[in-house]
N, C-alpha and C positions, 0 to 999 in steps of 0.2 A: 822652745816653747818660751823660754824667758825673755824672749824681742819682742814679742806680743804684751811683757807686764804693764811695759809704759801707758800702754792704751786702752787697759781694762782696768785700772785703777779712775779714773775719771769717767768714765763710764759706768761704773757700782757706784760712786761716790757723787756727779751727778758733780764737780766743784771747778769746772774751768770746761772749754775751748774741745774739740777733739776733731771736728768735723767743717769744713767751709768751701764756699765756691768763690773762685778767683776769675773774673771774668778780665783778660789778657788781651782782649784786642776787640773793638767793633767792624772791623773790616771781614767783609763775607763776599764769596762771588756766586752765593745762590740766594734764592729768597723762598726756602720751603716753604712749601701750604701749611703748616701746620707749626713754624717758629713764633715763640711767644715772644721774640724782642725785635722783628721785624723791621720794625718803624724806627728801632736804634740803629740799625746798621749804616757801615759807612759815615757813619758821623766824626765828627769830629773828637779827641775825647784826651784827655791825660792821662797816660799810660804810665804804670810805673818800670821803670829802666830793671837792670838785670841785680848791679849793687843795690837799688833798693830793697827789692826784695831777697837779698843776701842778709843786708843789713836789719831785716826784720827779725829774721833768724836769733836776735841777738834776743827780742822780747816774746820770744813763742814755744813754749817749749814741746815735750811733742804730741807730735798731729798726729792720728788715727790713719787720717783720711783728707788731700784735698783732691779737690777737681777745678784744672782748669779750663775754663770755660772761655765764649766770645760770641757775638764771631766763630771766626774761624779759624780755632785758636794754629795750625799750621802756616797763615798768611804770617806771621811774626818768623821770620829767618832766626832768631836769638833764641825760638821757642824750647833749643832744648837745652840753653842756659837756665832756661825757667826751670824747666822739668827737675834737672838738676839740683841748682839751689834748691830749692822748696824742700828736695828730697833730703838733702845733709844737712842744709842751714835751719831748717823748719824740723830736721829730724821726723819727716811725714813717713809714714809705715808703707802707704800708700801715694801714687798721682795720678790723677785719672786726668787723661783729655778723651774727648769725642774729634772727631773729622768725620768731612762727607768726603773724604778719602781722592781727591784730587790732586794735593799737595807730594806727590809720590816723593820727590827726589827728599824732601824734609821729614816729612816721616820717617825714611831709612835712616835718616842721619840720626834723629833723635833717637830711635829705637838702638841703634847701635851706640852712641857717645851713652846715653844711661846703663845701655850695659856693661861699659868699660867705666864709668863715673860714678853712678848713681850707690850708695846705701839701702836705697828701699827699693821699693816693687813698681813699675810702670805697666798702667792696662790702657791700651790705646783702642776706645769705641766706637768703631766704623759704624756710621751712623747707615740706615738700609730699610726706606718704606716699602719695595716691593722687588719680586725678580724680573719683573718685564721690564726690560730694558727702554720702551718709547714711556712705559708709564711714571717711571722713575722722573727721566726727562724731564715729562711736565710738573712731576711733582716737585723736585727742582727749580724747576725754570731754566734749566739751563741745559741746552744738548750736550751731551758725549759724558754725564753726569755719572752712569752707569758704567759706561765701558773705562769712567777714568777710576772708578768702584773698585771694578772687578781687578785691574791691573794692579793697584796699589796694595789691594790685598794679598795678591800674591807674593809682589813682592817684598813687601811685609815679612810675609812668611816667612821667607828664604833668610830674611837679617834676623827675624824672632829664636829663627832654629841656632842660632852658634852664642845666642846671651839665658841666661839662666833667670832674670828678673822684669823678664817682659812678657804681657798676658795678652795677647788679642779679643777682642769680643768684637762679636758684631750688636750692633743696637737698634731697636726697632722702637715708635713709637706708635699703638695699635689708635687707630683712627678713621674717619668714616670713607678713606679712599684704600684701605686698605681691611677694612673688616670680612669682608666675603671671601678674602683670601689670605687669610693671613695664614691658616696651616699649613697651604704649600709655600708661601716664605720661613715656615719654621724650617719643612723641608730641604728648600734647596741651602738654607743656611749652616745643617748638618754635611751639607756636601761641600763648601767652598774652603777649608781647612784653618776656621780660626778657631780660637781656645776653646771659648764659652760664647754666651745668648745671653744674651737681657734685651729685655723690653718692659714698657708699660702703657699702662693708659695714657692719652690725651689727657693735657691737664683740661681743668674743668673752667677752665678760661678762654679754651682755645676755642675758636669759631669750630673747628672738627666735632667738635662735646655731645654738643648738644643733641645731634641725630644719632649718637650712637647705641647700638643694641647691647645693652649693658647684661643682659641675658647671655647673650653669644660672645662675648667677650669672658662670662664668668666658665660659659662651656672651654671658650682657651685654657682656661688657668686649670680647667679640672683633665685635660686633654694632658698638657704640656710637663704639670706637674707632676700626675697619675702616672703617664707610660712615656713620658719623652725627656725628660730631665735623667742626665747622668751622674751629674755633682756630689758631693759630699750631702748624704742626707738631713743634717744638722743646718747646712746652706740651703737645702733646699727648703726646709721647713721656712725660715727665718724669710727667704726671698717669697716665697707663696703666701705668708703670713701678711710682710709689706705690703702687695698687690691689693693683696682683698680688701685689705682697711684702706687703701686708696681709693678705690671701689665704692667702702662703704659710705665716704666720705662725699666724692664725686656725687653718689645718687643723695644723699643727706643733704649736699650743695654749703659742707665744711672750706673751705679753705688750705687747699693742701700744698706742703711746702718741702 
């Protein structure tokens, strides 16, 4: 429990930053319909090199959680170095990386190297919108995206079994295209061998957002956290609280960050 102490103090005192999102690339091979940075994808940008990220650690005390984002993070061939630098030099308790699951080799390489070299924990989030292959390809606007996703999850699970500081997570956004079949997606996720499942309501500035049936989403929350969630009760309560608060903010028109 002592290893969590550096992260708990600032959360109580609220005296410094404990969590941030770092965009490490603008490159992505997909154009997912719910992407909130789609207009910025594949544009030239000045990105921090690994050595620069390491040096930032001199000025950063213990970070509770760092989210690596993009673009598709695994388009960076040095992503393992980035994740390890953040874990070790920034003293990050958890490093989170979302992925569309296309770049199998880099995902596996990052899991293996992080398992050997990093001090903290890595959570790899595999983004999925539907269990229907054709619908998934249509949503990502890239043929073969579902097949690559399945292959990468399966291969990553084998790499994950050899380390003890990596968690694989299926990640979904509840949006207009999957609202009617979301419970089926939850069933599918239970069968594919990931360690965890995380889902969120589409952002209120997302084009999918205004047409969403919020009452149906509320029923999804009731069902998932009441009947399906298998994690720790405290974590379940926290995750449910966050999602219901997000829903409240969306319905009231408040910005959600």
